C-alpha positions in Angstrom: 41.1 -48.0 6.7 38.5 -47.5 9.4 40.6 -44.7 10.9 40.7 -43.0 7.5 36.9 -43.2 7.1 36.4 -41.8 10.6 38.7 -38.9 9.8 36.9 -38.2 6.5 33.5 -38.4 8.2 34.7 -36.0 10.9 36.1 -33.6 8.3 32.8 -33.7 6.4 30.8 -33.1 9.6 33.0 -30.1 10.4 32.5 -28.7 6.9 28.7 -29.3 7.2 28.5 -27.6 10.6 30.5 -24.6 9.3 28.3 -24.3 6.2 25.1 -24.4 8.2 26.5 -21.9 10.7 27.5 -19.6 7.8 24.0 -20.0 6.2 22.4 -19.2 9.5 24.3 -16.0 9.7 23.2 -14.8 6.3 20.2 -12.5 5.9 17.3 -13.8 3.9 16.7 -12.2 0.5 14.8 -8.9 0.8 12.1 -9.0 -1.9 11.3 -5.4 -1.4 14.8 -4.3 -2.2 15.0 -6.8 -5.1 11.7 -5.3 -6.5 13.1 -1.8 -6.4 16.3 -2.8 -8.1 14.4 -4.8 -10.8 12.1 -1.9 -11.6 14.9 0.6 -11.3 12.5 2.9 -9.4 11.9 3.7 -5.8 8.2 4.5 -5.2 7.9 7.1 -2.5 4.6 7.7 -0.8 4.3 11.3 0.2 1.6 13.8 1.4 2.7 17.0 -0.5 0.8 19.4 1.8 3.3 20.0 4.6 5.9 22.6 3.6 8.8 22.9 4.0 9.0 19.1 4.1 6.9 18.5 1.0 4.9 20.7 -1.3 4.1 21.0 -5.0 5.5 23.8 -7.1 5.0 24.0 -10.9 3.7 20.4 -10.8 6.9 19.1 -9.1 7.2 17.8 -5.6 9.9 19.6 -3.6 10.9 20.1 0.0 13.1 18.6 2.6 11.7 15.1 2.3 11.8 15.2 -1.5 15.5 16.0 -1.5 16.1 13.2 1.0 14.2 10.7 -1.2 16.2 11.6 -4.2 19.5 11.0 -2.2 18.3 7.6 -1.1 17.2 6.7 -4.7 20.6 7.8 -6.0 22.4 5.6 -3.4 20.3 2.7 -4.6 21.2 3.5 -8.2 17.5 3.9 -9.2 15.1 6.6 -10.1 12.6 8.1 -7.7 8.9 8.2 -8.3 6.7 10.3 -6.0 3.3 8.9 -5.3 1.1 11.8 -3.8 -1.3 10.5 -1.1 -3.5 11.9 1.5 -2.1 11.7 5.0 -4.6 9.2 6.2 -3.9 6.8 3.3 -0.1 6.7 3.5 0.2 3.5 5.6 -2.6 1.7 3.7 -0.7 2.3 0.5 2.6 1.0 2.0 0.9 -2.2 3.4 -0.8 -2.8 0.0 2.6 -2.4 -1.6 1.6 0.5 -3.8 4.7 2.3 -2.6 8.1 1.1 -1.4 8.7 3.7 1.4 6.9 6.6 3.1 9.0 9.8 3.4 6.5 12.4 4.6 7.5 14.0 7.9 6.2 10.9 9.8 6.6 10.5 13.5 7.7 7.2 15.0 4.6 5.2 16.1 5.5 2.4 18.5 2.3 0.5 18.0 2.9 0.1 14.2 6.1 -1.8 14.6 4.5 -5.2 13.9 3.8 -4.2 10.3 6.2 -1.3 9.8 9.9 -0.9 10.0 11.2 2.6 10.7 14.4 4.1 9.8 16.7 6.0 12.1 15.6 9.5 12.8 16.5 12.1 10.2 14.8 15.2 11.8 14.0 16.2 15.4 10.6 17.9 15.4 10.2 18.1 19.2 9.2 21.2 21.2 12.0 23.7 21.8 12.6 26.6 24.1 13.1 29.9 22.3 14.4 33.2 23.6 15.3 36.5 22.1 18.7 36.8 20.5 21.2 38.1 23.1 19.1 36.8 26.1 21.5 35.9 28.9 19.0 35.2 31.8 17.4 32.1 30.2 19.6 29.2 29.2 17.2 26.3 30.0 13.8 25.6 31.4 15.3 26.0 34.9 15.3 29.8 34.4 11.6 30.0 33.5 10.6 30.5 37.1 8.7 33.7 37.3 9.1 34.3 33.5 6.3 34.9 31.0 6.2 32.1 28.3 4.2 32.3 25.1 2.7 29.3 23.4 0.1 28.5 20.7 -3.2 27.7 22.4 -4.1 24.0 22.3 -0.8 23.0 20.7 1.7 20.4 21.8 3.8 23.3 23.1 0.8 24.3 25.2 0.6 20.8 26.6 4.3 20.7 27.4 4.2 24.1 29.0 1.3 23.1 31.2 3.1 19.9 32.2 6.1 22.0 33.3 3.9 24.2 35.4 2.5 21.1 37.2 5.8 19.3 37.7 8.8 21.6 38.0 8.3 25.3 37.0 5.3 26.0 39.1 5.4 29.8 39.0 5.9 30.1 35.3 3.6 32.7 33.8 2.0 30.9 30.9 0.5 33.0 28.1 -1.5 30.7 25.7 -3.4 33.5 24.0 -1.7 32.9 20.6 -3.4 31.2 17.7 -0.2 30.1 15.8 3.4 29.5 16.7 4.4 32.6 14.7 2.2 34.8 16.9 3.9 33.4 20.0 7.3 34.0 18.5 6.3 37.5 17.3 5.3 38.3 20.9 8.8 37.0 22.0 10.6 39.1 19.4 8.6 42.2 20.5 9.4 41.7 24.2 5.8 40.8 25.2 7.0 37.5 26.7 10.3 36.4 28.1 10.4 33.1 26.2 8.3 30.9 23.9 7.9 27.2 23.4 7.2 25.9 19.9 7.8 22.9 17.7 11.2 22.9 16.1 10.0 23.2 12.6 8.0 26.4 13.3 10.9 27.8 15.3 13.4 27.2 12.6 11.1 28.6 9.9 10.7 31.8 12.0 14.4 32.0 12.5 15.0 31.9 8.8 12.5 34.6 8.0 13.4 36.8 11.0 17.2 36.6 11.1 18.8 37.7 14.3 15.5 37.9 16.2 15.4 34.6 18.2 17.7 31.9 19.5 16.6 28.2 19.7 18.0 26.6 22.8 19.1 23.0 22.9 18.3 20.2 23.7 14.7 19.9 22.6 12.1 19.6 25.4 10.4 16.6 23.8 11.6 13.8 21.6 9.6 13.8 18.3 11.7 12.2 15.6 10.7 12.1 11.9 11.4 8.7 10.4 11.0 6.8 7.1 8.5 3.9 7.1 9.0 0.6 5.2 7.5 -2.8 5.3 8.4 -4.8 8.5 10.4 -7.4 6.5 12.3 -5.0 4.4 15.5 -5.7 6.3 18.1 -5.0 3.6 16.2 -2.0 2.3 16.1 -0.5 5.8 19.9 -1.0 6.1 20.5 0.8 2.9 18.1 3.7 3.8 19.8 4.0 7.2 23.2 4.0 5.6 22.2 6.9 3.4 20.8 8.9 6.3 24.1 8.4 8.3 26.2 9.2 5.3 24.3 12.5 4.8 24.5 13.2 8.6 28.2 12.7 8.8 28.8 14.9 5.7 26.6 17.7 7.1 24.3 17.3 4.1 21.4 16.1 6.1 21.4 19.3 8.2 21.5 21.3 5.0 18.6 19.3 3.5 16.5 19.9 6.6 17.1 23.6 6.6 19.2 23.4 9.8 21.8 26.0 10.6 25.4 24.9 10.0 27.3 23.8 13.1 
């Protein structure tokens, strides 16, 4: 009898340990995702003043980020509601739970990770090296020695070019007389400079409006990913958002949404 009781107690202990282990492996409920599903609406904070990522046309928010937001809402089986906000109020609205996510061409900010959870990158906005189409002499920054390179004055491209002249390409001829990225890229297309450095967004926009004029070289010179911002404890929501980004990436749809050339 005693042996039977010991065996039963041992079995119950094993079951209890297994149950506790299983429970410990389960993710806690995500009230943010639950709230979205209960409302049937994904509230997206967005600053609609940065085309081509977001803008307003005929009273409707459109652009790269708007299309991505609609895809995420569709995968969550909810509707999307855009909440237009000024750039400097985006994070305040998220923290105050006035919106569920921020999809607004936002860079990753390391210092905000205590209160914010970021998605995987969906767009690389870093600085890129640009040459004229058909250029054979320049394939990377290594070939910029002795070459004239155009940049927008005071831009991140200007900062990166000056860093290169200090560290590795010491005899690069830097021309920072241009007031916009387009001016620097015009100078490149016209043969006034040998190469240009610009942010990826500006370079791609120029490439679309001036087909056959320039070639954007890879990889980017700087890493400046755009990400989606969510509350820090929105674990399950973040997993769902990342799953949509990866699904779109693998299908080639993300590149199309972001106006990238087909590979």
